[in-house]
KEMI-35107 format. One line per 3 residues: for each residue x negated, y negated, z of C-alpha. Coordinates in nm, 4 decimals. Example, Ala and Ser with C-alpha at 12.3 -4.5 7.8 and 13.67 -1.06 7.14 Angstrom:
% residues 2
-1.2300 0.4500 0.7800 | -1.3670 0.1060 0.7140 $
% end
This chain:
% residues 369
-0.1414 -4.6204 1.1602 | 0.1421 -4.4570 1.0571 | 0.2906 -4.4378 1.4051 $
0.2351 -4.8071 1.4464 | 0.4448 -4.8609 1.1273 | 0.6850 -4.6685 1.2282 $
0.7121 -4.9073 1.5883 | 0.7441 -5.2197 1.4258 | 1.0205 -5.1001 1.1437 $
1.2127 -5.0076 1.4476 | 1.1769 -5.3505 1.6394 | 1.2973 -5.5057 1.3211 $
1.6403 -5.3003 1.4319 | 1.9040 -5.4638 1.5896 | 1.8252 -5.3027 1.9566 $
1.5513 -5.1778 1.8136 | 1.3120 -5.3740 2.0349 | 1.5306 -5.2738 2.3625 $
1.4457 -4.9415 2.3411 | 1.1474 -4.8030 2.5105 | 0.8089 -4.7187 2.3422 $
0.8509 -4.3486 2.4002 | 1.2134 -4.3271 2.2839 | 1.0931 -4.5335 1.9229 $
0.7962 -4.2699 1.8661 | 1.0334 -3.9663 1.9217 | 1.2677 -4.1277 1.6453 $
1.0238 -4.0915 1.3597 | 0.9361 -3.6365 1.4596 | 1.3396 -3.6094 1.5089 $
1.4571 -3.7543 1.2124 | 1.1856 -3.5803 0.9996 | 1.3401 -3.2376 1.1918 $
1.7202 -3.3581 1.0732 | 1.6128 -3.3972 0.7894 | 1.4417 -3.0292 0.7525 $
1.7947 -2.8963 0.8806 | 1.9554 -3.0572 0.6286 | 1.7047 -2.9303 0.3445 $
1.6745 -2.5861 0.4813 | 2.0784 -2.5689 0.4351 | 2.1134 -2.7529 0.0623 $
1.7737 -2.5919 -0.0724 | 1.9787 -2.2455 -0.1550 | 2.2609 -2.4138 -0.3271 $
2.0978 -2.6329 -0.5506 | 1.8336 -2.3541 -0.6526 | 1.9199 -2.1710 -0.9639 $
2.1493 -1.8407 -0.8771 | 1.8921 -1.5959 -0.9402 | 1.6454 -1.7739 -0.7038 $
1.8941 -1.8297 -0.4177 | 1.8052 -1.5244 -0.2445 | 1.4235 -1.5885 -0.2303 $
1.4844 -1.9509 -0.1364 | 1.6601 -1.8304 0.1545 | 1.4370 -1.5685 0.2803 $
1.1206 -1.8305 0.2246 | 1.3078 -2.1373 0.4775 | 1.4263 -1.8007 0.6726 $
1.0442 -1.6387 0.7524 | 0.9018 -2.0574 0.7644 | 1.1517 -2.1978 1.0013 $
0.9512 -2.0878 1.2819 | 0.5795 -2.2386 1.2031 | 0.7738 -2.5665 1.0704 $
0.9822 -2.6126 1.4010 | 0.6479 -2.5601 1.6275 | 0.4744 -2.8249 1.3989 $
0.7649 -3.0610 1.4243 | 0.8072 -3.0278 1.8264 | 0.4224 -3.0203 1.8648 $
0.4558 -3.3854 1.6651 | 0.7624 -3.4995 1.9141 | 0.5819 -3.3990 2.2681 $
0.2619 -3.5905 2.0852 | 0.4917 -3.8802 2.0513 | 0.6184 -3.8628 2.3787 $
0.2915 -3.8788 2.5175 | 0.1791 -4.1933 2.2894 | 0.4588 -4.3453 2.4878 $
0.3215 -4.3299 2.7984 | 0.0129 -4.6011 2.7613 | 0.0595 -4.6629 3.1704 $
-0.0552 -4.2858 3.1669 | -0.3779 -4.2143 2.9851 | -0.4265 -3.8844 3.0899 $
-0.1013 -3.7333 2.9277 | -0.2358 -3.8091 2.5504 | -0.6005 -3.7145 2.6426 $
-0.4403 -3.3853 2.7092 | -0.2377 -3.4098 2.4423 | -0.4899 -3.4834 2.2295 $
-0.6847 -3.1275 2.2770 | -0.3999 -2.8890 2.3140 | -0.1347 -3.0756 2.0345 $
-0.4423 -3.0498 1.7311 | -0.4485 -2.6466 1.8198 | -0.0854 -2.6071 1.8183 $
-0.0478 -2.8032 1.4458 | -0.3587 -2.5740 1.3219 | -0.1490 -2.2798 1.4488 $
0.1779 -2.3759 1.3013 | 0.0537 -2.4840 0.9815 | -0.1912 -2.1528 0.9294 $
0.1561 -1.9739 1.0500 | 0.3551 -2.1499 0.7573 | 0.1006 -2.0700 0.5146 $
0.0704 -1.7080 0.6203 | 0.4434 -1.6474 0.5985 | 0.5283 -1.8647 0.3165 $
0.2641 -1.6661 0.0967 | 0.3845 -1.3400 0.2011 | 0.7102 -1.4478 0.1401 $
0.5340 -1.4856 -0.2868 | 0.3542 -1.1384 -0.2002 | 0.7240 -1.0131 -0.0972 $
0.9031 -1.1283 -0.4093 | 0.6334 -1.0346 -0.6761 | 0.6249 -0.6923 -0.5101 $
1.0082 -0.6531 -0.5546 | 0.9747 -0.7129 -0.8917 | 0.8760 -0.3866 -0.9928 $
1.0196 -0.0387 -0.9082 | 0.7643 0.2349 -0.8382 | 1.0364 0.4866 -0.7772 $
1.1210 0.4871 -1.1430 | 1.0278 0.7590 -1.3427 | 0.7734 0.5593 -1.6054 $
0.6419 0.3559 -1.3051 | 0.3134 0.2688 -1.4030 | 0.3207 -0.0790 -1.5284 $
0.5093 -0.1118 -1.1225 | 0.2268 0.0653 -0.9688 | -0.1058 -0.1260 -1.1515 $
0.0932 -0.4765 -1.0478 | 0.1999 -0.3396 -0.6745 | -0.1576 -0.2385 -0.6382 $
-0.3132 -0.5393 -0.7329 | -0.0575 -0.7523 -0.5420 | -0.1326 -0.5707 -0.2325 $
-0.4722 -0.5999 -0.2434 | -0.4624 -0.9785 -0.3636 | -0.2181 -1.0320 -0.0178 $
-0.4398 -0.8552 0.2320 | -0.7838 -1.0831 0.0810 | -0.5681 -1.4066 0.1272 $
-0.4464 -1.2476 0.4680 | -0.8169 -1.2686 0.5739 | -0.9531 -1.5658 0.4403 $
-0.6138 -1.6931 0.5952 | -0.7228 -1.6259 1.0001 | -1.0694 -1.7127 0.8912 $
-1.0354 -2.0304 0.7906 | -0.7662 -2.1117 1.0774 | -0.9855 -1.9775 1.3374 $
-1.2866 -2.2067 1.1941 | -1.0180 -2.5039 1.1657 | -0.9471 -2.4419 1.5373 $
-1.2990 -2.4481 1.6496 | -1.3196 -2.7564 1.4932 | -1.1317 -2.9233 1.6885 $
-1.2665 -2.8223 2.0518 | -1.5770 -3.1225 2.0861 | -1.7363 -2.8232 2.3222 $
-1.7227 -2.5175 2.0962 | -1.8181 -2.6927 1.7968 | -2.1413 -2.8551 2.0042 $
-2.2117 -2.5277 2.0443 | -2.1931 -2.3910 1.7370 | -2.4454 -2.6497 1.6206 $
-2.6848 -2.5731 1.8973 | -2.6332 -2.1952 1.8128 | -2.7742 -2.3161 1.4442 $
-3.1092 -2.2781 1.4834 | -3.1046 -1.8590 1.5534 | -2.8234 -1.8377 1.2769 $
-3.0939 -1.6685 1.0666 | -3.1496 -1.3888 1.2732 | -2.8259 -1.2996 1.4076 $
-2.7295 -1.3653 1.0750 | -2.9700 -1.1001 0.9573 | -2.8879 -0.8494 1.2284 $
-2.5150 -0.8909 1.1475 | -2.5522 -0.8374 0.7863 | -2.7187 -0.5457 0.8772 $
-2.4854 -0.3670 1.1172 | -2.2125 -0.4880 0.8885 | -2.3260 -0.4074 0.5556 $
-2.1260 -0.1206 0.5029 | -1.7867 -0.3126 0.6070 | -1.9062 -0.5377 0.3368 $
-1.9451 -0.3006 0.1010 | -1.6046 -0.1448 0.1565 | -1.4534 -0.4903 0.1103 $
-1.6181 -0.5217 -0.2220 | -1.5122 -0.1934 -0.3329 | -1.1842 -0.2614 -0.2185 $
-1.1780 -0.5698 -0.4512 | -1.3396 -0.3870 -0.7826 | -1.0664 -0.1141 -0.7109 $
-0.7927 -0.3469 -0.7231 | -0.9261 -0.5464 -1.0617 | -1.0629 -0.1978 -1.2525 $
-0.7855 0.0543 -1.1132 | -0.9042 0.3852 -1.0982 | -0.6429 0.4901 -0.8900 $
-0.3080 0.2974 -0.7749 | 0.0055 0.2857 -0.5662 | 0.1793 0.6707 -0.5911 $
-0.0989 0.7879 -0.8359 | -0.1044 1.1206 -0.7715 | -0.4748 1.2527 -0.6867 $
-0.6759 1.5390 -0.5964 | -0.9649 1.4241 -0.3499 | -1.2034 1.7030 -0.1576 $
-0.9521 1.9841 -0.2152 | -0.6597 1.7923 -0.0721 | -0.3794 1.7617 -0.3452 $
-0.1429 1.3911 -0.2255 | -0.0411 1.0819 -0.3449 | -0.1580 0.7451 -0.2596 $
0.0704 0.5322 0.0070 | -0.1623 0.2618 0.1175 | -0.4310 0.0860 -0.0480 $
-0.6561 -0.1756 0.1378 | -0.9565 -0.3941 0.1580 | -1.2153 -0.1109 0.3375 $
-0.9487 0.2054 0.3128 | -0.6630 0.4118 0.1048 | -0.4450 0.6596 0.2674 $
-0.3433 0.9796 0.0607 | -0.0225 1.1199 0.1830 | -0.0834 1.4793 0.1641 $
0.2349 1.7252 0.0087 | 0.2472 1.8500 0.3688 | 0.3176 1.4796 0.5551 $
-0.0726 1.4725 0.6421 | -0.2872 1.1637 0.6015 | -0.6334 1.1386 0.4338 $
-0.7984 0.8365 0.4565 | -1.0593 0.8021 0.2929 | -1.3193 0.4671 0.2804 $
-1.2975 0.2823 -0.0480 | -1.6574 0.3085 -0.1179 | -1.6442 0.6764 -0.1134 $
-1.3835 0.6601 -0.4008 | -1.6754 0.4664 -0.6034 | -1.9386 0.7150 -0.4842 $
-1.7676 1.0604 -0.5230 | -1.5740 1.2339 -0.8350 | -1.1778 1.2501 -0.7715 $
-0.8673 1.3694 -0.9870 | -0.6168 1.1061 -1.0583 | -0.3273 1.3224 -1.2645 $
-0.1344 1.0241 -1.3262 | -0.4126 0.7673 -1.4528 | -0.2378 0.7035 -1.7693 $
0.0954 0.8079 -1.7227 | 0.2974 0.9379 -1.4793 | 0.3904 1.2445 -1.6389 $
0.2038 1.5735 -1.5125 | 0.1400 1.8988 -1.6443 | 0.2015 2.1896 -1.3925 $
-0.0151 2.4902 -1.3939 | 0.1086 2.8383 -1.2678 | -0.1228 3.1645 -1.3399 $
-0.0240 3.5216 -1.2869 | -0.2091 3.8540 -1.3412 | -0.0485 4.1305 -1.4909 $
-0.1357 4.4522 -1.6423 | -0.2507 4.5272 -1.9872 | 0.1029 4.6261 -2.1109 $
0.3033 4.3283 -2.0449 | 0.5078 4.2020 -2.3220 | 0.3784 3.7939 -2.3253 $
0.6080 3.7339 -2.6651 | 0.8850 3.8657 -2.4204 | 0.7656 3.6749 -2.1269 $
0.7049 3.3318 -2.3418 | 1.0759 3.3110 -2.4328 | 1.2014 3.4352 -2.0653 $
1.0003 3.0642 -1.9722 | 1.1551 2.8890 -2.2543 | 1.5248 2.9978 -2.1271 $
1.4433 2.9169 -1.7644 | 1.3489 2.5853 -1.8664 | 1.5918 2.4727 -2.0718 $
1.8294 2.5235 -1.8169 | 1.5913 2.3655 -1.5738 | 1.6410 1.9182 -1.4828 $
1.2812 1.9118 -1.3402 | 1.1499 1.9958 -1.6866 | 1.1029 1.6722 -1.8974 $
1.1134 1.8606 -2.2214 | 0.7678 1.8110 -2.3372 | 0.5114 2.1475 -2.2137 $
0.6467 2.4522 -2.2546 | 0.3077 2.7583 -2.3144 | 0.2673 3.0537 -2.2058 $
-0.1360 3.1987 -2.2734 | -0.3162 3.4888 -2.1834 | -0.6543 3.2905 -2.0887 $
-0.8669 3.5385 -1.9428 | -0.9339 3.8934 -1.8673 | -1.0758 4.1228 -1.5452 $
-1.0867 4.5164 -1.5931 | -0.7518 4.6216 -1.4177 | -0.5310 4.3124 -1.5455 $
-0.4766 3.9984 -1.7900 | -0.4675 3.6213 -1.6612 | -0.1457 3.5097 -1.8086 $
-0.1412 3.0972 -1.7625 | 0.1584 2.8808 -1.8518 | 0.1751 2.5145 -1.8873 $
0.5079 2.2994 -1.8108 | 0.5173 1.8967 -1.7977 | 0.7311 1.7131 -1.5384 $
0.8119 1.3602 -1.5436 | 0.6347 1.2903 -1.1907 | 0.3979 1.4917 -0.9720 $
0.6513 1.5826 -0.7271 | 0.9129 1.7359 -0.9622 | 0.5883 1.9364 -1.1237 $
0.5055 2.0682 -0.8314 | 0.8612 2.1973 -0.7829 | 0.8570 2.3548 -1.1550 $
0.5846 2.4879 -1.0549 | 0.6576 2.7237 -0.7544 | 1.0310 2.7523 -0.9553 $
0.8348 2.9145 -1.2592 | 0.5863 3.1060 -1.0578 | 0.8792 3.2441 -0.8651 $
1.1133 3.3101 -1.2076 | 0.8218 3.5195 -1.3777 | 0.7354 3.7247 -1.0955 $
1.1325 3.8217 -1.0440 | 1.2047 3.8706 -1.4180 | 0.8577 4.0978 -1.4417 $
0.9959 4.3413 -1.1490 | 1.3399 4.3581 -1.3044 | 1.2211 4.3986 -1.6965 $
0.8528 4.4935 -1.7104 | 0.7739 4.6877 -1.3588 | 0.5289 4.8489 -1.5108 $
0.3492 4.5647 -1.6037 | 0.3012 4.4291 -1.2306 | -0.0845 4.4585 -1.1498 $
-0.1972 4.7826 -1.0636 | -0.4857 5.0527 -1.0002 | -0.5231 5.3614 -1.2254 $
-0.7635 5.6725 -1.1375 | -0.8121 6.0069 -1.3970 | -0.9385 6.2896 -1.1595 $
-1.1629 6.5392 -1.4431 | -1.1900 6.8894 -1.3820 | -0.9175 7.1104 -1.1946 $
-0.8830 7.2015 -0.8158 | -0.9361 7.5486 -0.7173 | -0.6865 7.6814 -0.4485 $
-0.8404 7.7991 -0.1293 | -0.7661 8.1906 0.0058 | -0.6086 8.0347 0.2595 $
-0.3712 7.8828 0.0385 | -0.2977 8.1144 -0.1834 | -0.2132 8.4127 0.0954 $
0.0561 8.1275 0.2381 | 0.2111 8.0263 -0.1137 | 0.2854 8.4548 -0.1237 $
% end
């Protein structure tokens, strides 16, 4: 209908009636293409200064799908201009809708992806106090993956609806959809549970991006959260992939649940003769000059005893888990070295008491004389 009105408008123009029908059909999509080109260059200039980078990024990312849609419209318009060849419009009517559906879906995917990218750039998780940034980044990533899956499912459904043969085939399978649905649902129940668990993780946030966690004895940082699994970056550069449902069924340690600051623990075994107040002063002097320490926690205590040693626990704090790990290693090295240099008798050692006297044998006495 719109194309008929366009032909009527073109024919009312000077020399419009003399143009072939396919040229008249081609003018509309070409005009839209030119208008889009002008808009893509004018929009960043008219936008607010702080929004210009985002507008440029949106136009750059959506240029390909828009051009794909316009190209499909141009080809369809050219085909409509050849009524003497009925096979041309017939073939185009089969393939052009699929191309347009693909273009619109790609346009929606890239436009929404640009929006989520702009949202993620507003939060910097590299700063020291990054709790709010980690919360928002986690929610944005999970929501982005959920929207992406929804777009893919809707695209496939609409693409199948554009092909009559496939649509009829799907209708004929509705009778067996009940049994097939039960089988597929039973087979995919774990995957569905993981997806639902991923949504629950995004809402309740027991862990977030860049959280320091301990899972199955492995210390690391949350690197990626998807709808079905979580990737933890271990300190030795390994990656621990954990199903989302596992995190809801079994306990794990989150060292940065409420704040990025972390308290590190150092355990040292020493002899009963150790001078703990002097060790406490030495740690205080060392921390005061160490840039990794955040100035909050500095504790040295005897927390336990064994038959041969006392157990000294040192507590230190840092801005984040990475600094806390390095600080713990440095404090451990410093305290051990200080004990070696200043209190060597306080290092762990074994004591033996020998009762009675030792009587030399006659051969030993003769050798001595």
